[in-house]
VEXNU-442611 format. One line per 2 residues: number of its first residue (from 1); their letters; for each residue y, x, z of C-alpha. Coordinates in Angstrom, 2 decimals. Example, Ala and Ser with C-alpha at 12.3 -4.5 7.8 and 13.67 -1.06 7.14 Angstrom:
// residues 2
1> AS> -4.50:12.30:7.80; -1.06:13.67:7.14
// end
This chain:
// residues 583
1> MT> 69.40:124.92:115.29; 72.03:123.24:113.89
3> EP> 74.79:122.24:116.78; 75.08:118.44:117.11
5> KV> 78.25:116.35:116.25; 79.54:115.60:119.73
7> LA> 82.34:112.36:118.53; 84.73:111.36:121.55
9> II> 85.38:107.48:120.43; 88.39:106.21:122.11
11> QA> 88.54:102.54:121.94; 92.10:101.02:121.91
13> RM> 93.59:97.96:121.13; 97.03:96.10:121.54
15> SS> 95.81:93.10:122.72; 94.83:93.87:126.52
17> SR> 94.42:90.45:128.60; 96.16:91.84:131.68
19> LP> 99.02:94.52:130.23; 99.18:93.88:126.71
21> GK> 100.51:96.71:124.49; 99.36:99.35:127.74
23> VL> 98.10:101.83:125.11; 101.28:102.80:123.66
25> RD> 103.48:102.16:126.83; 105.57:105.14:128.09
27> LG> 104.37:107.48:130.20; 106.47:110.21:131.28
29> GK> 107.86:110.59:127.74; 105.04:109.93:125.20
31> PM> 103.11:106.93:124.42; 99.96:106.61:126.78
33> LE> 97.41:107.00:124.09; 98.95:110.52:123.28
35> RV> 98.04:111.18:126.83; 94.44:110.42:126.60
37> IS> 94.02:112.04:123.02; 95.52:115.25:124.37
39> RV> 93.46:115.41:127.63; 89.91:114.30:125.91
41> SR> 90.80:116.77:123.07; 90.66:119.61:125.50
43> AR> 87.10:119.21:126.72; 85.06:122.03:125.05
45> HI> 81.64:120.29:124.35; 83.52:117.48:121.86
47> NG> 83.76:118.77:117.98; 84.95:115.70:116.90
49> LV> 87.23:112.60:117.83; 88.54:109.33:116.99
51> VA> 90.55:106.30:118.11; 88.49:103.17:117.22
53> TT> 90.95:100.47:117.01; 90.66:96.78:115.42
55> VD> 91.47:95.18:111.93; 93.74:92.99:113.71
57> ST> 97.27:93.28:112.46; 98.33:93.45:115.96
59> DD> 96.76:96.94:116.18; 98.74:98.30:113.33
61> PI> 100.99:100.08:115.10; 98.01:101.94:116.78
63> AD> 96.84:103.08:113.14; 100.84:104.06:112.42
65> FC> 100.85:106.18:115.45; 97.40:107.98:114.93
67> AQ> 98.39:108.43:110.77; 101.92:110.12:112.45
69> HG> 100.24:112.43:114.55; 97.18:113.47:112.34
71> TP> 94.54:111.75:114.65; 91.57:110.22:113.01
73> VF> 91.49:106.18:113.24; 88.71:103.89:112.45
75> RG> 89.14:100.02:112.15; 86.66:97.21:113.35
77> SL> 85.97:94.32:115.18; 88.09:93.10:117.60
79> YD> 85.91:91.54:120.01; 82.59:93.04:118.94
81> VL> 83.29:96.61:120.18; 79.50:97.82:120.08
83> DR> 79.90:96.86:116.01; 83.50:98.97:116.08
85> YY> 81.70:101.79:117.75; 78.54:101.91:115.94
87> QC> 80.39:101.94:112.31; 82.50:104.70:113.21
89> AL> 80.09:106.90:114.53; 78.07:106.18:111.08
91> QN> 80.92:106.88:109.08; 81.77:109.97:110.91
93> GA> 78.46:111.45:111.11; 78.09:111.56:114.92
95> DV> 74.78:112.85:116.42; 76.29:112.06:120.17
97> IV> 78.59:109.63:121.15; 81.14:109.93:123.95
99> RI> 82.84:106.68:124.75; 86.17:106.74:126.38
101> TA> 88.46:104.09:126.42; 92.62:104.36:125.99
103> DC> 93.31:103.05:129.52; 92.36:106.24:131.04
105> PL> 95.37:108.82:130.73; 94.40:110.35:133.92
107> ID> 90.66:111.41:132.60; 89.75:114.93:133.37
109> PQ> 88.19:117.32:130.41; 86.18:118.85:133.07
111> EI> 84.64:115.69:133.98; 83.86:114.62:130.41
113> DR> 82.28:118.03:129.82; 80.19:117.72:133.07
115> VI> 78.63:114.56:131.27; 78.08:115.91:128.15
117> AA> 76.42:118.65:129.33; 74.05:116.79:131.46
119> FL> 73.17:114.68:128.63; 72.50:117.93:126.16
121> EG> 70.35:118.99:128.82; 67.88:116.24:127.02
123> DC> 65.26:113.76:128.54; 67.70:110.97:128.57
125> DF> 68.94:108.53:125.83; 72.31:107.47:127.66
127> AA> 74.20:109.70:130.67; 77.28:108.32:132.30
129> NR> 78.93:109.18:135.84; 79.17:105.57:136.54
131> LP> 77.15:102.62:136.44; 78.34:99.00:137.32
133> PP> 77.28:97.22:140.57; 74.56:97.33:142.15
135> QK> 74.69:100.78:141.42; 77.31:102.62:143.75
137> RT> 80.21:104.71:141.97; 80.79:108.04:143.01
139> SP> 83.54:109.00:140.38; 87.00:107.88:140.60
141> IG> 88.04:104.85:138.29; 89.63:106.15:135.74
143> MD> 87.08:109.13:134.87; 84.60:106.90:133.05
145> TE> 82.38:108.99:130.77; 79.69:107.25:129.16
147> VC> 77.24:109.49:126.58; 74.69:108.42:124.06
149> SF> 72.69:109.86:121.08; 73.18:108.19:117.42
151> AA> 69.39:106.50:117.79; 70.46:104.92:121.08
153> LE> 73.74:103.27:120.10; 72.01:102.08:116.72
155> QA> 69.23:100.48:118.68; 71.72:98.61:120.59
157> WQ> 73.83:97.72:117.45; 70.67:96.04:115.96
159> NA> 69.26:94.36:119.14; 72.07:93.67:121.70
161> AE> 72.90:89.84:121.65; 74.46:89.16:124.78
163> KF> 78.44:89.12:124.50; 78.96:91.44:127.45
165> ER> 76.41:93.89:125.55; 78.67:93.75:122.50
167> EH> 82.33:93.51:123.91; 81.38:96.92:126.62
169> VM> 79.34:98.61:124.21; 76.88:100.52:126.34
171> PY> 75.42:97.92:128.34; 72.33:97.58:126.41
173> LY> 71.06:100.85:127.05; 71.37:100.54:130.89
175> DT> 71.07:97.01:131.62; 67.18:96.69:131.73
177> PG> 65.64:99.55:133.39; 62.83:101.28:131.61
179> RF> 64.38:100.00:127.80; 65.97:103.66:127.71
181> RV> 66.02:106.96:129.51; 69.09:106.66:131.57
183> RV> 71.03:109.60:133.58; 73.50:109.08:136.25
185> VE> 75.80:111.91:136.76; 77.09:111.57:140.52
187> TA> 80.45:113.07:142.31; 80.10:114.56:145.42
189> PD> 81.78:114.00:147.67; 81.90:110.41:146.88
191> MG> 85.55:109.30:145.45; 84.26:106.02:144.01
193> NL> 87.06:104.43:145.99; 90.03:105.84:144.10
195> RF> 91.87:104.33:140.95; 93.36:106.40:138.24
197> TV> 93.41:104.20:135.25; 95.73:101.71:133.81
199> DT> 94.85:98.08:133.63; 97.97:96.54:135.32
201> EE> 101.48:97.36:135.79; 101.06:98.47:139.41
203> DL> 98.66:101.03:137.76; 101.02:102.41:135.25
205> QV> 103.78:102.71:138.12; 101.23:105.10:139.68
207> AR> 100.09:107.21:136.51; 104.07:107.57:135.85
209> AI> 104.30:108.92:139.35; 101.42:111.20:139.04
211> YA> 102.75:112.54:135.83; 106.49:113.00:137.09
213> AF> 105.14:115.01:139.90; 103.68:117.55:137.57
215> GN> 106.77:117.56:135.43; 105.34:115.01:132.75
217> DD> 102.86:117.85:131.43; 99.42:116.32:131.12
219> KF> 97.31:119.57:131.39; 96.50:118.87:135.22
221> SL> 93.16:119.02:136.58; 91.15:116.30:138.46
223> DE> 91.08:118.59:141.79; 95.00:118.89:141.53
225> ML> 95.81:115.53:141.06; 92.95:114.50:144.35
227> RL> 95.33:117.07:146.22; 98.44:115.45:145.16
229> SA> 97.63:111.99:145.54; 96.03:112.89:149.16
231> QN> 99.91:114.14:149.77; 100.97:110.71:148.67
233> PQ> 98.53:107.89:150.22; 101.22:105.08:148.98
235> WQ> 100.10:105.18:145.54; 96.46:104.40:146.26
237> HS> 97.75:101.83:148.76; 99.64:100.08:146.25
239> LV> 96.48:99.39:144.22; 94.23:97.93:147.05
241> GV> 94.63:94.53:145.85; 93.95:95.38:141.79
243> QH> 90.22:94.52:141.00; 88.34:96.19:138.53
245> KS> 86.90:94.29:135.60; 83.17:93.75:135.88
247> FL> 81.02:94.91:132.66; 79.51:91.35:132.71
249> DV> 83.47:89.95:131.90; 84.19:89.07:128.31
251> DE> 87.34:88.46:126.84; 87.59:84.79:126.54
253> RA> 90.09:84.94:123.51; 86.97:85.37:121.57
255> AA> 85.33:82.25:122.44; 88.49:80.57:122.16
257> QA> 88.85:81.88:118.72; 85.18:81.13:117.81
259> QE> 85.96:77.41:119.01; 88.64:76.75:116.83
261> PA> 88.63:74.46:114.02; 87.81:76.14:110.61
263> PA> 90.09:75.05:107.41; 88.96:71.76:106.10
265> PI> 86.21:72.47:103.76; 85.67:71.32:99.91
267> AV> 84.09:68.19:99.86; 80.71:69.37:98.67
269> AK> 76.92:68.62:99.24; 75.31:70.23:102.31
271> DE> 73.34:72.71:99.95; 76.57:74.04:98.36
273> TP> 78.97:76.76:99.09; 82.65:76.02:98.62
275> IS> 84.57:78.00:95.99; 86.57:79.36:99.20
277> AG> 83.30:80.76:100.25; 83.49:81.04:104.02
279> LK> 86.62:82.80:104.09; 86.24:83.32:107.87
281> NA> 88.25:85.16:110.07; 86.67:88.57:110.63
283> NS> 86.98:88.62:114.44; 85.00:85.40:115.01
285> ST> 82.39:86.18:112.71; 81.31:89.79:113.83
287> EI> 79.19:88.73:116.52; 76.61:87.41:114.80
289> SG> 76.87:89.68:111.88; 76.80:93.01:114.52
291> AQ> 73.30:91.96:115.72; 71.82:91.78:112.23
293> SS> 70.30:94.82:111.18; 71.79:94.26:107.49
295> PR> 74.25:91.91:105.75; 73.28:89.30:103.32
297> CP> 73.61:90.35:99.54; 75.97:88.12:97.56
299> LC> 73.48:88.40:94.32; 70.11:87.67:95.80
301> GA> 70.50:86.63:99.26; 67.89:89.30:100.87
303> RH> 69.15:90.97:103.99; 67.72:94.76:102.95
305> AK> 71.11:96.64:102.20; 72.07:100.29:103.09
307> VL> 75.40:101.71:103.36; 75.96:103.40:100.10
309> EK> 79.61:104.92:100.64; 82.63:104.56:103.33
311> VS> 86.16:104.57:102.10; 89.25:104.50:103.61
313> SF> 91.49:101.53:102.23; 95.14:100.92:103.41
315> GF> 94.49:102.36:107.04; 90.97:100.38:107.01
317> SV> 87.51:101.80:107.02; 85.27:99.90:104.39
319> PY> 81.70:100.41:104.08; 79.85:99.50:100.96
321> YH> 76.08:98.24:101.15; 73.94:99.11:98.38
323> CK> 71.14:96.17:98.11; 67.69:97.74:98.13
325> AC> 66.09:94.09:96.72; 68.40:93.96:93.64
327> GF> 70.76:96.84:93.56; 73.84:94.79:93.87
329> VF> 76.92:96.89:95.73; 79.12:94.86:98.16
331> QD> 81.31:94.67:101.16; 79.93:92.77:104.30
333> AA> 82.50:89.60:103.89; 81.42:88.66:107.40
335> VS> 83.56:91.70:108.96; 85.97:92.35:106.35
337> KA> 89.74:91.88:106.48; 89.78:90.70:103.06
339> AD> 87.64:87.98:103.89; 90.38:86.52:106.69
341> PA> 91.87:83.13:105.22; 95.55:84.27:105.54
343> FY> 95.03:87.42:103.84; 96.12:86.94:100.47
345> AE> 98.70:84.70:101.59; 100.17:87.27:103.94
347> TY> 99.16:90.57:103.65; 97.68:91.38:100.09
349> RK> 100.86:91.87:98.01; 102.43:94.06:101.13
351> LY> 99.36:96.14:101.58; 98.95:96.92:97.32
353> QA> 102.79:97.07:96.61; 104.91:97.21:99.55
355> TE> 106.43:93.88:98.93; 105.45:90.09:98.48
357> EP> 107.58:90.28:95.66; 106.53:90.52:91.97
359> TP> 107.28:93.97:90.66; 108.17:95.17:87.15
361> KD> 105.14:97.10:86.86; 102.54:94.26:88.14
363> LR> 104.50:92.21:85.85; 104.19:94.05:82.69
365> QQ> 100.57:94.47:83.38; 100.16:90.98:83.76
367> SL> 101.68:90.34:80.19; 99.69:93.02:78.54
369> RA> 96.65:91.71:80.08; 97.38:87.86:79.24
371> EN> 97.71:88.77:75.50; 94.79:90.91:75.57
373> QV> 92.79:87.81:76.73; 94.17:85.85:73.92
375> RF> 93.14:87.98:71.48; 89.62:88.26:72.76
377> LR> 89.48:84.54:73.00; 90.51:84.34:69.13
379> SC> 87.80:87.01:68.49; 85.07:84.77:70.17
381> SV> 86.38:81.92:67.47; 87.93:79.65:70.61
383> NA> 90.29:77.85:68.73; 91.44:74.72:70.45
385> LG> 91.88:74.49:74.43; 93.38:70.98:76.06
387> RV> 93.25:71.88:79.74; 93.28:75.46:81.26
389> LD> 92.97:76.68:85.00; 94.00:80.37:85.70
391> IG> 92.52:80.95:89.18; 93.99:83.73:90.98
393> AS> 97.01:83.18:88.46; 99.60:85.10:90.32
395> SG> 103.04:85.31:88.41; 101.33:82.82:85.53
397> RM> 101.56:85.08:82.59; 98.32:84.13:81.52
399> LL> 98.73:80.64:81.74; 101.89:81.12:79.81
401> AL> 100.03:83.12:77.44; 97.51:80.07:76.70
403> RE> 100.16:77.79:76.70; 102.21:79.10:73.87
405> AY> 98.38:80.03:71.70; 96.77:76.59:72.38
407> QA> 99.65:74.35:73.50; 97.46:73.50:76.53
409> ES> 97.76:71.73:79.71; 98.45:74.82:82.00
411> VG> 97.30:74.66:86.02; 97.16:77.48:87.79
413> VE> 95.94:78.28:91.48; 97.84:81.37:93.77
415> PG> 98.09:82.08:97.39; 100.76:84.29:97.36
417> NA> 104.07:82.43:97.88; 106.37:84.65:95.67
419> YR> 104.52:84.96:93.01; 103.64:80.98:92.72
421> AL> 107.30:80.65:92.98; 107.83:82.59:89.86
423> AE> 105.28:80.60:88.02; 106.63:77.22:89.00
425> AE> 109.68:78.62:87.75; 108.76:78.63:84.26
427> GL> 107.19:74.75:84.52; 103.56:75.66:85.26
429> RM> 102.29:73.12:87.69; 100.72:75.55:90.76
431> FP> 98.34:74.92:93.57; 98.43:77.23:96.90
433> SL> 94.33:76.64:97.03; 91.73:75.65:95.82
435> ES> 91.11:72.87:98.30; 94.69:71.80:97.34
437> LL> 93.78:71.55:93.58; 90.50:69.95:94.16
439> AS> 92.21:67.12:96.95; 94.07:66.15:93.54
441> QP> 90.85:64.89:91.75; 91.63:67.14:88.57
443> QP> 90.22:66.16:85.43; 87.64:68.70:84.01
445> FD> 89.26:71.87:82.38; 88.33:72.90:78.69
447> LV> 88.68:76.64:80.24; 88.41:77.85:83.46
449> SL> 90.06:82.08:83.99; 89.61:84.49:86.81
451> MH> 91.18:87.81:85.64; 90.13:90.05:88.71
453> VL> 89.34:87.47:90.99; 85.56:87.17:91.23
455> EH> 85.57:90.46:92.98; 87.46:88.96:95.84
457> FE> 85.21:85.90:96.56; 83.30:86.14:99.92
459> DP> 80.36:84.14:98.08; 80.91:84.99:94.39
461> LG> 77.92:83.01:93.24; 78.38:80.17:95.18
463> SL> 82.14:80.03:93.50; 80.63:80.13:89.92
465> RQ> 78.43:77.25:90.80; 81.40:75.57:92.15
467> IR> 83.45:76.09:89.06; 80.67:74.80:86.72
469> EK> 79.86:71.67:88.58; 83.58:70.57:90.04
471> LL> 85.90:72.32:87.73; 84.71:73.00:83.92
473> SP> 84.03:70.46:81.25; 80.35:70.72:80.02
475> QG> 81.22:71.75:76.58; 84.14:74.40:78.41
477> WL> 84.63:78.17:78.58; 84.40:80.43:81.42
479> LL> 86.71:83.60:80.85; 86.60:86.54:83.43
481> EV> 87.36:89.89:83.66; 86.24:92.46:86.89
483> PN> 86.59:95.75:87.35; 83.60:97.77:85.74
485> FY> 81.45:99.70:88.78; 80.42:102.62:86.06
487> AH> 83.83:103.17:85.46; 86.34:101.69:87.64
489> NS> 87.38:103.21:91.20; 86.25:99.66:92.55
491> YE> 86.29:100.62:96.27; 88.93:98.69:97.88
493> LA> 89.76:96.72:100.84; 90.04:93.31:98.82
495> HL> 87.24:93.95:96.34; 84.16:92.59:98.33
497> SC> 81.99:92.58:95.20; 81.37:95.83:92.65
499> FT> 79.87:94.50:89.20; 78.12:96.30:86.68
501> PA> 77.37:94.96:83.42; 73.85:93.81:84.74
503> SL> 75.10:92.43:87.85; 77.57:90.24:86.49
505> KE> 75.26:89.24:83.83; 72.81:88.27:86.35
507> ML> 75.25:86.73:88.69; 76.01:84.35:85.68
509> RK> 72.64:83.45:84.72; 71.97:82.58:88.17
511> AG> 75.23:80.22:88.77; 74.12:78.43:85.52
513> YR> 76.16:80.09:82.60; 74.88:81.79:79.28
515> VV> 77.29:84.84:78.50; 78.75:84.25:74.79
517> SL> 80.32:87.69:74.89; 80.69:90.75:77.00
519> RK> 82.97:93.68:76.47; 83.81:96.88:78.20
521> HG> 87.41:98.03:77.86; 90.05:100.08:79.47
523> YP> 93.06:97.97:78.30; 95.96:98.33:79.60
525> RS> 95.17:101.21:81.66; 93.18:103.34:79.33
527> KL> 91.82:104.48:76.04; 88.88:106.49:76.97
529> FP> 87.65:104.26:80.04; 85.53:101.41:80.05
531> LF> 87.39:99.84:83.44; 86.97:96.19:82.61
533> LN> 84.31:93.69:82.35; 85.34:90.90:80.22
535> VL> 83.07:88.28:79.98; 83.39:84.79:78.01
537> AV> 80.51:82.22:78.85; 79.59:78.73:78.71
539> PL> 78.24:76.37:81.55; 74.47:75.33:81.10
541> EN> 73.61:71.74:81.00; 70.24:71.89:83.35
543> PP> 70.33:75.29:84.67; 66.89:76.33:85.78
545> EP> 66.63:76.43:89.91; 65.39:78.46:92.00
547> ME> 65.12:81.82:90.08; 64.28:85.17:90.84
549> TR> 67.01:87.92:90.52; 66.54:90.56:88.53
551> VE> 66.61:93.85:89.90; 68.95:96.95:88.42
553> RC> 67.39:99.99:89.32; 69.41:103.83:89.69
555> VP> 72.88:102.04:90.43; 74.11:104.94:92.88
557> IR> 73.26:107.67:90.53; 74.37:105.82:87.70
559> RK> 77.76:105.64:89.21; 78.17:109.19:90.72
561> LA> 77.32:110.25:87.12; 79.99:107.77:85.50
563> ML> 82.70:108.74:88.07; 81.75:112.60:87.21
565> WR> 82.21:111.97:83.77; 85.76:110.31:84.63
567> KI> 86.78:113.13:86.43; 86.37:115.18:83.71
569> LS> 87.92:113.32:81.06; 90.66:112.93:83.30
571> RL> 91.24:116.82:83.39; 90.75:117.51:79.54
573> LP> 92.31:114.64:78.11; 95.10:112.86:80.63
575> KS> 97.07:111.35:77.97; 94.44:109.49:76.74
577> AW> 92.51:108.75:80.11; 95.56:107.00:81.84
579> LP> 98.36:104.58:80.00; 101.76:104.51:81.48
581> LE> 102.05:100.74:82.36; 105.97:100.91:83.12
583> G> 108.22:99.70:80.46
// end
């Protein structure tokens, strides 16, 4: 029989409500989180360990710490910790999950093993060494260990709806008698009155005193600590007034964040979706999505998707879903960092090229792409353009090429301040957002271009419809390019959708366009691989509504075969496979 994978998941975040930043505070010469990892890793029954922090930028120091120390890290929801645990367990293939919190730097490995052993004996779905009141605690505060099966955690993830159930991870497994098989691992003698956790500054001072008494070595046992604590009664006396949080307590900042007014939407009819398409703060939206069995497909709208693949992108865990109804591959935008409104204005360039400022390599690629697009337009007999709009205009290289080729009035939308400033310095009219552009009540454009932009939209279908209805002339052209899922890596933090030739044409058809030309090419990156899908389309005057989505079959296997072929050719013909971008 295969040994089950017992995964310890240590939840940690910097934004503690009572002692902010505590998980990286100094404890005997090392960060507290390092102490927790060291002690938990000595539990014999554990064969995997991950630190589960959040996608919030305030937790970047935790991710950096883990990277520096070679500790696996998973980043998920800030307040929906149940979703964070489930996604982490799913990604790591856990059979048994051990929940530990990063505010327990005195936790005993033998105590962890005792609870895991009780769980592994069978006949239970959940085991713990304490349950909240009215159940009586017999283990010291700070030794808390909860263990459950992946199947039980998945049921909780699918069904838990109360805020406390999602923030505290495990209550759904024990708050209703009879729902799951629960085993409580009691401690004798009763030590439930003792406190060895770190929630407050007073707790931290006691923890430092304990570590100092052991020469700042973290290999002491619970029995040794109990004997030392009995010799120093002032430690526990100093904590008498500290109240431990109830499992019903929730972080009110989550509710406050959810109540904050959203950015002003584009003025559209009730049944329309703004082009900025729900660029919500991921932290305030996961509470809804976490309770759903599956995210909604951006192409067909069905909730019938399964995780196709999980990747790590810029320190974030990024799951991609495959819609079983239509075949589309996508991220769940409700929890994606890339769906945060501030992402493209503040974070995108820093992640992808380590600076907000334009780089020579990026500018060269944009110039080559712009020249190539003008040649494509000419080949499609696009000979005259009066007004052009480039969404995601970046440095304005595409607009400059169109202005030179067609003497067109050129307008761009670019959220990145440095890139927008560069375009404005070239005399281009630029807007920081589509909302600000629409607020200016622009005349229709003869051409709207989106160069490697559509894959970033939370609602690409709604965005294409909005462009057709509000920005594009009825006789105008839509020009776009996206990565080709059957040749390009495609999996990146900022790529919310993965397009194949079939799914891109279907997206355009459903949005009310007729494809004039679709080409697959690799310029300027490759002579061999069709990395990009380049489309020229025209709007339909009376698009049919509603319409069924055409199904694309065998997407996962076609993707695997394509990437295998790419790997083989890259090794056999490296000079043709990948072209240099530097000048």
